[in-house]
N, C-alpha and C positions, 0 to 999 in steps of 0.2 A: 837794757831792761833789768829790772831787779829780779831776784830769785823768786819772790812771792808772786810776781806777775807772770813769770813763766809757768809756775805750778798751776795757777788759776787758769791760764790759757790752755795748758795741756789737759787739765781736769774737764774743762768745757768741751774740748775736742773728743775725749774719751766718752763722755756722757752722750755727745751727739752721735758718735759711731754706734754705741750700744743701743741707743734709742732707735736708730734707723734699722738695726738688725731686729730688735724687738717688734718694731712696727711691721716689718716684712713677715715675721712669724704670725703676728696677730691677723694680718690681712689674709695670709695663706689659710689659716685654720678657721677663720670667721669671715667668710665672704659676704659682701653686702648684697650681692645680686640674688634675687629669688628666682627660682625656676618655676615657670607656669606651664602646666601641662594641660592642653586642651582636650576635652573629651569629644571625640568625633564618633558619632553613632554610625555604625555601618549596618546597612540593611542586608539581611541574609535572605536571598531569594533562591530556594533550592530549585534545581532544574528538574523538569519533568523527565521521568525515566520511561523508556519505551520497553515493552516486553519483547524479548528476543525469542524467536521461535527456534526450537532445537530440532536438528535433523539427525536421523540415524541412517546408517548405511547398512543395508542388509545384503551381504554378498550372495549372489546366485551363480557363482562360477565354480568350476572344479578346483579342487586342491591340487596344486602343481606337483606335490610330492606323492600323494596316494592315488590321485586320479578320481577320487570320489567327490560327489557334490558336498559342499560345505553345509553342515547342519549345526545350528546353534544348540548347545547343550542346555537341556532343560533340567534345572535343579528341582528335586521334589521339595515341596513346601513342608517344613517341619512345624508341628504344632508346639507352640511354646506355652507351657503351663506355668503360670506364675507361682513362685515359691510362697507357700502360705506364711503369713506373718506370725512370728513367734510372740506370744503374749507372755511377758514376764509376770510372775506373781508380785504382789505388793512387797517390795524389799526396801529396807532402811538400814544404813550403816550407823550403828549406835555408838561404838567405841572400841578401845583397844585395852587389853590386859597385858602388861609387860611383866615378864618373869624370865625363866630360863628360855622359854619360847614365847613368841608373841602370839596371842590369841585375839581373835576379832569377834565382837558381838554384832550379829546381823539379825534383824528381825525379818522373818519371811511370813507373810500373811498374818502379821501381828503376833507371831510366836518367835521368841528370842532363841537363837541358836548360837553356840560358841564354835567358831571355825578356826582351823589352822590352815596354812597354805596347802593347796591341792586336796583339801578335804571336801567331800560331797555329802550334803544333807538335803533331803526333799528335792532331789534332782538338780540342786544348785551347787556349783563347784567354785571355790575360791581360787582364782587363778593367780592374781597378783595383788599386793597390798602395800600401801604406804601409810604414813601417819594420818593423812587426811582423805585418802581415796582408796577404794577397793575395786577390783575388776572381777566380775562374776560371770560364770558361763552357765547357760541354761538352754538345753536342747541345741547344742552347737552354735549358739549365738552368744556373744559377749557384750557386756554393758558395764559402764563405770558408774559408781555411786560415791557421793561425797559424804563426809561425816555430818550427821545431824546432831545439833546440840540442843 
């Protein structure tokens, strides 16, 4: 065989091998089969529940340690008085004045007040403040207010 014939033959063999490898990659990442998922409707039938009666055991025997009849302790009923709801006045956080100390402009019942931290005016105390939110305390209740623009 001549030199050119061997080169062409080897070139065809190399192309065939690389083509086979490329075909395997192609079929691996692009499968031709499609997956069909069937929707099966399942009917949910809840089971009927039966009420279970509860039983209590009331001992009527003597206590083996003290020799006295067992008596159930009766706790006195306490009257629970609901805590009255604290109604906050109309409050709006208007803005911040920055300087040596930050001061906050807060409107209470449409009257603007200038607060610093832990300062109290009209029974309202400024507890905590950030650039966009203040926490105020009124009659031992705290509430957060955001900046109104």
